[in-house]
C-alpha positions, 0 to 999 in steps of 0.5 A: 546493324554492323558497325564500321569503323573508317579513318576520316579526313577529320582524323588527325594525321600526325608526322612522327619522327626518330632521332635514331634514324636517318631523316629522310633525303627527299620530301616524304614523311618516314612514318605516319600516324593516323588514329591507331595506324602508324605507317612507316616508309620504305626502309633500305639498308642505311648505315647510320653512320654514313648514310650510304647503303650498306649492301652485304647482300639480301640476308644482311640488308634485311638484318640492317633494315630490321635493326633500324627498324627497332632503333626508330620503334620506341620515337614511333610509340610501337612495338614488334607486337603492334605490327600488322604487316611487311612489305618486303621488295626485293630485286633477289628473289633467287636469295629469298631464303637469306632474307627468311633467315634474317626475319626468323632471327627477329620474329622467330619468338613472336607466337603470331608473327606479322602478315607479310607480302614480297613483291620482286622488283627490278631496281630499288633506291640507291642499288638496294636489294630489299626494301621494307615498308611496315605497317603498325596497329597500336591496341 
């Protein structure tokens, strides 16, 4: 008989906060943990000093999103090795090479980089060209 582990409503769902990044402007949890799974809501390239979109194009936005994520990860109790999948949404698929270059600068040394999904969209919050959400699993 094969045993399958499932996440149930009986497991405690916890909202995780990080003082290293900006608090959400609307009513949602920036990071939720249930069991070993940590889900980070979609992040855009917000300048932490001004709270404004730091729009330098898809590559620069991706680099800032990844930097902001890394600032928050200690508060979420995860590392890049725990990253299972990232979902990238972009309005600029024609500039995906720039997104990949920023991604490579973070994950080049990782022997098993996370899974990744890339989706072209028509618009993102505040006029961003890139938004990324992250799913971690702690071992």
